[in-house]
C-alpha positions as CSV (number, residue, x, y, z in Angstrom):
1,X,-13.0,-8.4,-8.5
2,X,-11.9,-10.9,-5.9
3,X,-12.2,-10.3,-2.1
4,X,-9.2,-12.4,-1.1
5,X,-9.5,-14.7,1.9
6,X,-8.4,-12.8,5.1
7,X,-9.3,-9.4,3.7
8,X,-12.3,-7.0,4.1
9,X,-15.4,-9.2,4.2
10,X,-13.8,-12.6,3.7
11,X,-12.9,-13.3,7.4
12,X,-10.8,-10.2,7.7
13,X,-7.7,-10.8,9.7
14,X,-7.2,-7.3,10.9
15,X,-5.1,-6.1,13.8
16,X,-6.7,-2.8,14.5
17,X,-8.9,-4.0,17.4
18,X,-5.8,-5.6,19.1
19,X,-3.7,-2.5,18.6
20,X,-6.4,-0.2,19.9
21,X,-7.0,-2.4,22.9
22,X,-3.2,-2.4,23.6
23,X,-2.5,1.3,23.2
24,X,-5.8,2.8,24.4
25,X,-6.8,0.4,27.2
26,X,-4.0,-1.9,28.4
27,X,-1.5,1.0,28.4
28,X,-3.8,3.5,30.0
29,X,-2.6,3.9,33.6
30,X,-6.2,4.7,34.7
31,X,-7.7,1.6,33.1
32,X,-8.6,-1.4,35.3
33,X,-6.5,-3.4,32.8
34,X,-3.4,-1.3,33.3
35,X,-0.3,-3.4,33.4
36,X,-1.8,-6.4,31.5
37,X,0.6,-5.8,28.6
38,X,3.7,-5.4,30.8
39,X,4.9,-9.1,30.7
40,X,4.5,-9.3,26.9
41,X,6.4,-6.0,26.5
42,X,9.2,-7.3,28.8
43,X,9.5,-10.4,26.6
44,X,9.7,-8.3,23.5
45,X,12.3,-6.0,25.1
46,X,14.4,-9.1,26.0
47,X,14.0,-10.4,22.4
48,X,14.8,-7.1,20.7
49,X,17.0,-5.1,23.0
50,X,17.9,-2.5,20.4
51,X,14.3,-1.7,19.4
52,X,12.7,1.7,20.4
53,X,9.9,1.8,23.0
54,X,7.4,2.5,20.2
55,X,8.5,-0.6,18.3
56,X,8.3,-2.7,21.4
57,X,4.7,-1.6,22.0
58,X,3.9,-2.3,18.3
59,X,5.5,-5.8,18.4
60,X,3.6,-6.6,21.6
61,X,0.3,-5.4,20.0
62,X,1.0,-7.6,16.9
63,X,1.8,-10.6,19.0
64,X,-1.4,-10.0,20.9
65,X,-3.2,-9.7,17.5
66,X,-1.8,-13.1,16.3
67,X,-2.9,-14.8,19.6
68,X,-6.4,-13.3,19.4
69,X,-6.8,-14.3,15.7
70,X,-5.8,-17.9,16.6
71,X,-8.0,-18.0,19.7
72,X,-10.9,-17.1,17.4
73,X,-10.4,-20.2,15.4
74,X,-8.1,-18.9,12.6
75,X,-5.2,-21.1,11.4
76,X,-3.0,-18.4,10.1
77,X,-1.0,-20.8,7.9
78,X,-4.1,-21.3,5.8
79,X,-3.9,-17.7,4.6
80,X,-1.4,-18.0,1.8
81,X,-0.9,-17.5,-1.9
82,X,-1.4,-21.1,-3.1
83,X,-4.7,-21.3,-1.2
84,X,-5.8,-18.0,-2.7
85,X,-4.9,-19.2,-6.1
86,X,-7.1,-22.2,-5.6
87,X,-9.9,-19.8,-4.4
88,X,-9.6,-17.9,-7.7
89,X,-9.9,-21.1,-9.7
90,X,-12.9,-22.3,-7.6
91,X,-14.6,-18.9,-7.9
92,X,-14.2,-18.8,-11.7
93,X,-15.5,-22.3,-12.0
94,X,-18.5,-21.4,-9.8
95,X,-19.1,-18.4,-12.2
96,X,-19.1,-20.8,-15.1
97,X,-15.9,-19.5,-16.7
98,X,-13.6,-21.7,-18.8
99,X,-10.3,-20.0,-19.5
100,X,-9.7,-16.7,-17.8
101,X,-7.7,-13.5,-18.3
102,X,-5.8,-12.4,-15.2
103,X,-4.9,-8.8,-14.3
104,X,-2.8,-8.4,-11.2
105,X,-1.2,-5.3,-9.7
106,X,1.6,-5.4,-7.0
107,X,0.9,-8.4,-4.8
108,X,-1.8,-9.3,-7.3
109,X,1.0,-10.1,-9.8
110,X,2.5,-12.5,-7.2
111,X,-0.9,-14.2,-6.9
112,X,-1.4,-14.3,-10.7
113,X,2.0,-16.0,-11.1
114,X,1.0,-18.7,-8.6
115,X,-2.2,-19.3,-10.6
116,X,-0.1,-19.5,-13.8
117,X,2.1,-22.1,-12.1
118,X,-0.5,-24.2,-10.4
119,X,-3.4,-23.9,-12.8
120,X,-2.0,-23.2,-16.3
121,X,-4.8,-24.9,-18.1
122,X,-7.3,-22.3,-16.8
123,X,-5.5,-19.2,-17.9
124,X,-5.8,-17.6,-21.4
125,X,-3.7,-14.4,-20.8
126,X,-2.0,-12.5,-18.0
127,X,-1.3,-8.8,-17.4
128,X,1.3,-8.2,-14.6
129,X,1.4,-4.6,-13.5
130,X,4.2,-3.5,-11.1
131,X,5.5,-7.0,-10.5
132,X,6.8,-9.0,-7.6
133,X,8.5,-12.1,-9.1
134,X,8.0,-15.4,-7.3
135,X,11.8,-15.7,-6.9
136,X,12.3,-12.2,-5.5
137,X,14.3,-11.9,-2.3
138,X,12.0,-9.0,-1.4
139,X,13.6,-7.7,1.8
140,X,17.1,-7.8,0.2
141,X,15.9,-5.8,-2.8
142,X,13.7,-3.2,-1.3
143,X,16.6,-1.2,0.1
144,X,17.4,0.0,-3.4
145,X,13.9,0.9,-4.5
146,X,14.3,4.6,-4.3
147,X,17.8,4.5,-5.7
148,X,16.8,2.5,-8.7
149,X,13.9,4.9,-9.4
150,X,16.2,7.9,-9.1
151,X,18.9,6.4,-11.3
152,X,16.2,5.7,-13.9
153,X,15.3,9.4,-13.8
154,X,19.0,10.3,-14.2
155,X,19.2,8.0,-17.2
156,X,16.2,9.7,-18.7
157,X,17.7,13.1,-18.2
158,X,21.0,12.0,-19.8
159,X,19.0,10.6,-22.8
160,X,17.5,14.1,-23.3
161,X,20.2,16.4,-24.9
162,X,19.0,19.6,-23.3
163,X,18.6,18.0,-19.8
164,X,21.9,16.2,-20.0
165,X,23.7,19.4,-21.0
166,X,22.0,21.5,-18.3
167,X,22.6,19.0,-15.5
168,X,25.9,17.1,-16.3
169,X,27.2,14.4,-13.9
170,X,23.9,14.4,-12.1
171,X,24.5,11.1,-10.3
172,X,27.8,12.2,-8.8
173,X,26.4,15.6,-7.9
174,X,23.4,14.0,-6.1
175,X,25.8,11.7,-4.1
176,X,27.7,14.8,-3.0
177,X,24.5,16.7,-2.3
178,X,23.1,14.1,0.0
179,X,26.3,13.9,1.9
180,X,26.2,17.7,2.2
181,X,22.6,17.7,3.4
182,X,23.5,15.0,6.0
183,X,26.0,17.4,7.5
184,X,24.2,20.7,7.0
185,X,20.4,20.5,6.3
186,X,18.9,23.6,4.6
187,X,16.4,25.5,6.7
188,X,13.0,26.4,5.3
189,X,11.4,29.8,5.9
190,X,8.4,28.0,7.4
191,X,7.2,24.4,7.9
192,X,5.6,22.9,4.8
193,X,3.3,19.9,4.5
194,X,4.0,17.5,1.7
195,X,1.4,16.0,-0.6
196,X,-0.6,13.0,0.4
197,X,-0.2,10.3,1.4
198,X,2.4,12.0,3.6
199,X,1.2,14.5,6.2
200,X,4.2,15.2,8.6
201,X,5.3,18.8,8.2
202,X,8.9,19.4,7.0
203,X,10.9,22.2,8.7
204,X,14.2,21.7,6.8
205,X,15.7,19.9,3.9
206,X,18.0,17.1,4.8
207,X,18.9,13.9,2.9
208,X,15.8,12.3,4.5
209,X,13.6,15.0,3.0
210,X,15.2,14.4,-0.4
211,X,14.3,10.7,0.0
212,X,10.8,11.8,0.8
213,X,10.7,13.7,-2.5
214,X,11.7,10.5,-4.5
215,X,9.1,8.5,-2.5
216,X,6.4,10.9,-3.5
217,X,7.5,10.9,-7.1
218,X,6.0,7.4,-7.1
219,X,2.5,9.0,-6.6
220,X,3.1,12.1,-8.8
221,X,5.6,11.0,-11.4
222,X,4.4,13.1,-14.3
223,X,4.4,16.3,-12.2
224,X,7.5,15.8,-10.0
225,X,10.0,14.1,-12.3
226,X,10.6,17.0,-14.7
227,X,11.7,19.2,-11.7
228,X,14.0,16.8,-9.9
229,X,17.3,17.7,-11.8
230,X,16.5,21.4,-11.2
231,X,15.9,20.7,-7.5
232,X,19.3,19.0,-7.2
233,X,21.0,22.0,-8.7
234,X,19.1,24.5,-6.5
235,X,19.8,22.6,-3.3
236,X,23.5,22.6,-4.2
237,X,23.2,26.3,-4.1
238,X,21.2,26.4,-0.9
239,X,18.0,27.3,-2.7
240,X,14.8,25.4,-1.5
241,X,12.2,27.2,-3.6
242,X,11.5,24.5,-6.2
243,X,11.8,21.7,-3.7
244,X,9.1,23.3,-1.5
245,X,6.9,24.0,-4.5
246,X,7.1,20.5,-5.8
247,X,6.8,18.5,-2.5
248,X,3.7,20.5,-1.4
249,X,2.2,20.6,-4.9
250,X,2.0,24.4,-4.8
251,X,4.0,24.6,-8.0
252,X,1.6,22.3,-9.8
253,X,-1.5,24.2,-8.7
254,X,-0.1,27.6,-9.7
255,X,1.0,26.1,-13.1
256,X,-2.3,24.3,-13.6
257,X,-4.3,27.2,-15.1
258,X,-5.0,25.7,-18.5
259,X,-4.4,27.7,-21.7
260,X,-7.3,28.7,-23.9
261,X,-9.3,25.6,-24.8
262,X,-8.1,24.0,-28.0
263,X,-10.1,21.6,-30.1
264,X,-7.6,18.7,-29.8
265,X,-8.2,15.1,-28.6
266,X,-6.0,15.6,-25.6
267,X,-7.7,18.8,-24.5
268,X,-11.1,17.1,-24.7
269,X,-9.7,14.2,-22.7
270,X,-8.4,16.5,-20.0
271,X,-11.8,18.3,-19.8
272,X,-13.6,14.9,-19.7
273,X,-11.4,13.8,-16.8
274,X,-12.3,17.0,-14.9
275,X,-16.0,16.4,-15.5
276,X,-15.6,12.8,-14.4
277,X,-13.9,13.8,-11.2
278,X,-16.7,16.3,-10.4
279,X,-19.3,13.7,-11.1
280,X,-17.6,11.3,-8.8
281,X,-17.5,13.9,-6.0
282,X,-21.3,14.4,-6.4
283,X,-22.0,10.7,-6.4
284,X,-19.7,10.2,-3.4
285,X,-21.6,12.9,-1.5
286,X,-24.9,11.4,-2.3
287,X,-23.7,7.9,-1.3
288,X,-22.4,9.2,2.0
289,X,-25.7,10.9,2.8
290,X,-27.6,7.8,1.9
291,X,-25.3,5.6,3.9
292,X,-25.6,7.5,7.1
293,X,-29.4,7.2,7.1
294,X,-29.4,3.4,6.7
295,X,-30.6,1.4,9.8
296,X,-27.2,-0.4,10.0
297,X,-25.3,2.9,10.1
298,X,-27.7,4.4,12.7
299,X,-27.3,1.3,14.9
300,X,-23.5,1.6,14.9
301,X,-23.8,5.4,15.6
302,X,-26.0,4.5,18.6
303,X,-23.3,2.3,20.0
304,X,-20.7,5.0,19.4
305,X,-23.0,7.5,21.2
306,X,-23.2,5.2,24.3
307,X,-19.4,4.8,24.3
308,X,-19.0,8.6,24.3
309,X,-20.9,8.8,27.6
310,X,-18.6,6.4,29.3
311,X,-15.2,7.1,31.0
312,X,-12.4,7.1,28.4
313,X,-11.0,3.6,28.9
314,X,-14.5,2.1,29.2
315,X,-15.7,3.9,26.1
316,X,-12.7,2.7,24.1
317,X,-13.1,-0.8,25.4
318,X,-16.7,-0.9,24.3
319,X,-15.7,0.3,20.8
320,X,-12.8,-2.2,20.7
321,X,-15.3,-5.0,21.5
322,X,-17.6,-3.7,18.8
323,X,-14.8,-3.7,16.2
324,X,-13.9,-7.2,17.3
325,X,-17.4,-8.6,16.5
326,X,-16.5,-9.1,12.9
327,X,-13.2,-10.8,13.7
328,X,-14.5,-13.7,15.8
329,X,-15.3,-17.2,14.5
330,X,-19.0,-16.5,15.3
331,X,-21.2,-16.1,12.2
332,X,-21.8,-12.6,11.0
333,X,-25.5,-12.6,11.7
334,X,-28.2,-11.1,13.9
335,X,-27.7,-13.5,16.8
336,X,-24.0,-12.6,17.1
337,X,-24.9,-8.9,17.3
338,X,-27.6,-9.5,19.8
339,X,-25.1,-11.5,21.9
340,X,-22.7,-8.5,21.8
341,X,-25.5,-6.2,23.1
342,X,-26.4,-8.6,25.9
343,X,-22.8,-8.9,27.0
344,X,-22.1,-5.2,26.9
345,X,-25.3,-3.6,28.2
346,X,-28.0,-4.0,30.8
347,X,-31.6,-2.9,31.3
348,X,-32.8,0.1,29.4
349,X,-29.4,0.7,27.8
350,X,-29.7,-2.7,26.1
351,X,-33.3,-2.3,25.1
352,X,-33.0,0.2,22.3
353,X,-30.1,-1.4,20.4
354,X,-31.7,-4.8,20.8
355,X,-35.0,-3.6,19.4
356,X,-33.2,-1.8,16.5
357,X,-31.4,-5.1,15.6
358,X,-34.6,-7.1,15.8
359,X,-36.4,-4.7,13.4
360,X,-33.6,-4.8,10.8
361,X,-33.9,-6.7,7.5
362,X,-31.3,-9.4,6.8
363,X,-29.6,-7.1,4.3
364,X,-29.2,-4.4,7.0
365,X,-27.9,-6.9,9.5
366,X,-25.2,-8.0,7.1
367,X,-24.4,-4.3,6.4
368,X,-23.7,-3.7,10.1
369,X,-20.5,-5.7,9.6
370,X,-19.6,-3.6,6.6
371,X,-20.1,-0.4,8.7
372,X,-18.0,-1.8,11.5
373,X,-15.2,-2.7,9.1
374,X,-15.1,0.9,7.8
375,X,-15.3,2.2,11.4
376,X,-12.2,0.1,12.2
377,X,-10.2,1.9,9.6
378,X,-11.4,5.3,10.9
379,X,-10.1,4.5,14.4
380,X,-6.7,3.0,13.4
381,X,-4.6,3.1,10.2
382,X,-3.2,-0.3,11.0
383,X,-5.5,-2.1,8.6
384,X,-6.5,0.9,6.4
385,X,-4.3,0.0,3.4
386,X,-3.6,-3.7,4.0
387,X,-5.3,-6.1,6.3
388,X,-2.4,-6.6,8.7
389,X,-3.0,-10.1,10.0
390,X,-3.4,-11.4,6.4
391,X,-0.4,-9.5,5.2
392,X,1.9,-10.8,8.0
393,X,0.7,-14.4,7.6
394,X,1.5,-14.3,3.9
395,X,4.7,-12.2,4.2
396,X,6.1,-14.3,7.0
397,X,5.4,-17.5,5.1
398,X,6.5,-16.6,1.6
399,X,8.7,-13.5,1.4
400,X,10.6,-12.9,4.6
401,X,12.1,-16.4,4.9
402,X,13.8,-16.1,1.5
403,X,15.6,-12.9,2.4
404,X,18.7,-12.7,4.6
405,X,19.2,-9.8,7.0
406,X,23.0,-9.9,6.4
407,X,22.4,-9.5,2.6
408,X,19.9,-6.7,3.2
409,X,22.6,-4.8,5.2
410,X,25.3,-5.6,2.5
411,X,23.0,-4.3,-0.3
412,X,22.4,-1.1,1.7
413,X,26.1,-0.6,2.3
414,X,26.9,-1.1,-1.4
415,X,24.5,1.7,-2.4
416,X,25.7,4.8,-4.2
417,X,23.2,6.9,-2.2
418,X,22.6,5.0,1.1
419,X,20.4,7.9,2.3
420,X,17.8,6.7,-0.1
421,X,17.8,3.3,1.6
422,X,17.6,4.1,5.3
423,X,13.9,3.9,5.6
424,X,13.7,0.6,3.7
425,X,16.4,-1.0,5.9
426,X,14.3,-0.1,8.9
427,X,11.2,-1.6,7.3
428,X,13.1,-4.8,6.4
429,X,14.3,-5.1,10.0
430,X,10.8,-4.7,11.3
431,X,9.7,-7.5,8.9
432,X,12.5,-9.8,10.1
433,X,11.6,-9.1,13.8
434,X,7.8,-9.5,13.4
435,X,8.2,-12.7,11.4
436,X,10.4,-14.2,14.1
437,X,7.2,-14.6,16.3
438,X,4.3,-14.6,13.8
439,X,2.9,-18.1,14.0
440,X,3.4,-19.5,10.5
441,X,5.9,-21.8,9.0
442,X,8.1,-20.8,6.0
443,X,6.9,-21.9,2.5
444,X,8.7,-24.8,0.8
445,X,11.6,-23.7,-1.4
446,X,9.7,-24.8,-4.6
447,X,7.3,-21.9,-4.2
448,X,10.3,-19.5,-4.5
449,X,11.2,-20.7,-8.0
450,X,10.5,-18.4,-11.0
451,X,7.2,-19.0,-12.8
452,X,8.0,-21.1,-15.9
453,X,5.2,-20.5,-18.4
454,X,4.2,-20.3,-22.0
455,X,1.0,-18.4,-21.3
456,X,0.9,-15.1,-23.1
457,X,1.9,-12.5,-20.5
458,X,2.2,-8.7,-20.6
459,X,4.5,-7.2,-18.0
460,X,3.9,-3.4,-17.4
461,X,6.5,-1.5,-15.4
462,X,6.8,2.1,-14.3
463,X,10.3,3.5,-14.4
464,X,9.7,5.6,-11.3
465,X,8.1,2.8,-9.2
466,X,9.5,2.8,-5.7
467,X,7.4,-0.1,-4.5
468,X,8.3,-2.7,-7.1
469,X,11.3,-1.3,-8.9
470,X,12.3,-2.0,-12.5
471,X,14.8,-4.7,-11.6
472,X,11.8,-6.6,-10.1
473,X,9.8,-6.1,-13.3
474,X,12.7,-7.3,-15.5
475,X,13.3,-10.3,-13.2
476,X,9.9,-11.8,-13.8
477,X,10.7,-12.2,-17.5
478,X,13.2,-15.0,-16.7
479,X,10.6,-17.8,-17.0
480,X,8.1,-16.2,-19.3
481,X,8.6,-17.9,-22.7
482,X,5.7,-15.9,-24.2
483,X,6.2,-12.6,-22.3
484,X,6.3,-9.0,-23.4
485,X,7.9,-6.4,-21.2
486,X,6.8,-2.7,-21.6
487,X,8.3,0.1,-19.5
488,X,6.7,3.5,-18.9
489,X,8.5,6.7,-18.2
490,X,6.8,9.3,-16.0
491,X,5.0,6.4,-14.2
492,X,5.1,5.0,-10.7
493,X,3.4,2.0,-9.1
494,X,0.2,0.8,-10.8
495,X,0.8,1.6,-14.4
496,X,-2.7,0.9,-15.7
497,X,-4.2,3.0,-12.9
498,X,-2.2,6.1,-14.0
499,X,-1.7,5.8,-17.7
500,X,-4.2,5.8,-20.6
501,X,-1.3,4.5,-22.8
502,X,-1.0,1.4,-20.5
503,X,-4.8,0.9,-20.6
504,X,-4.7,0.9,-24.4
505,X,-1.8,-1.5,-24.5
506,X,-3.5,-3.8,-22.0
507,X,-6.8,-3.9,-23.8
508,X,-5.1,-4.6,-27.1
509,X,-3.2,-7.4,-25.5
510,X,-6.2,-9.1,-23.9
511,X,-8.1,-8.8,-27.1
512,X,-5.3,-10.6,-29.0
513,X,-2.7,-12.1,-26.7
514,X,-0.8,-13.8,-29.5
515,X,0.1,-10.5,-31.1
516,X,2.7,-8.1,-29.7
517,X,0.9,-4.9,-28.9
518,X,1.8,-1.5,-30.4
519,X,3.6,0.4,-27.6
520,X,4.4,3.6,-29.5
521,X,2.3,5.7,-27.1
522,X,5.0,5.2,-24.4
523,X,7.3,7.6,-26.2
524,X,4.9,10.4,-25.4
525,X,5.4,9.8,-21.6
526,X,9.1,10.8,-21.6
527,X,9.5,13.7,-19.1
528,X,9.8,17.3,-20.4
529,X,12.5,18.3,-18.0
530,X,12.4,21.8,-16.6
531,X,15.7,23.6,-17.4
532,X,17.4,26.3,-15.3
533,X,16.3,29.8,-16.1
534,X,18.5,31.5,-18.7
535,X,21.1,33.8,-17.1
């Protein structure tokens, strides 16, 4: 496993400290720093006159983030895919490896392709899972992610005789339904909360909520997909029962009571997964208990306790400065932490955290930075999934410059179901806006060419993937002279993560890359669509 440059513990280029400082300190009218952000917000307002106030604040915070990262000695242009590809090769050489097998998921597929292109002599085989092709015009394509996934589901329904007969003309009916929901959303008896990762309560069913359903299908494809045609039919009739049951997961939990245990391989696998999940819960609880008692964790807790005794803006500023310790160009060692204490505290208040630091082992001192990194994510979701400064540096160099805002809009306007693209159009516009001031130069055009390789490559693609849609997966095959493409029904983003079938195919391929793997298990993944109740 590679900790990529700019992420987690490899000089993490996070923006959470800057965003927290901007929103909790600089925008606090009672803070001594109130008004500091006003000039930057004014410049953003002038630059993006149509942006909402929330977006203007976000843009200002991200601009502040880029400046802080640069002021701490980071050249953001160095955080790119070719350099990360070289890092992988250097790491494998340091580990004593000759040829290597690469497995990449999502952006990892993009990095794997760069390694294939720049260092082909080092690679034995490649598995690309949920692929972003090198030549992808990402922000032109993403507007259709949900529509492509939904149309794949419609095609699967039409390929099933019973489903096709029960729900004829499903595409045209869904187009009409979305237009109808735009005009007259259906009320719900009470607000409902969708499954994770979404948490915003839903009070009615409009076209936007139908788009939310398709988005969540990416996470729960096996459970949700069989019900989608029935949901369309019920919503046509003003019925929201199945929609509510599926999007909240209530329908799955009520239907999850297993039948009497059968002595079959699949039954044993299901029970084994339940035991594995319970074991993981126990191990996680033990690890959490052990973690909180470590000297590093107790030291960070001590700083938090001091912050809680201070006025709001001062306490937040102390925590922001603590979170920023791991983002500076200073080494991550005992002296840096001692300097933080000396700068923030005086007298008796400084004595206790100073003594605790001096008593720590070197292992615990290093672990303080791990704890602070996790603390950052608990305070702000900005870096929780993706380290924002790293992502923006790479995205603004390699992906945004090769997409055209006008073509993004044209692709959106050409959609059968534009309601499924509204959120992605907004995301694309934010990317265009942010990259107009993020301090990196566009990559050379040669980096946007398809990977041209004879390395044995297995391409895995989920049919209901709304992050890297099937057109992306098919697109990477253009330059793979020794590539095998395998598509998986009832599967979203991250095929190997979700599917034992994909794991088996991947293992067989890596064991023998010159032989086309047996993919017969994919037929078992075809959805068992739920039909309307008999009248």
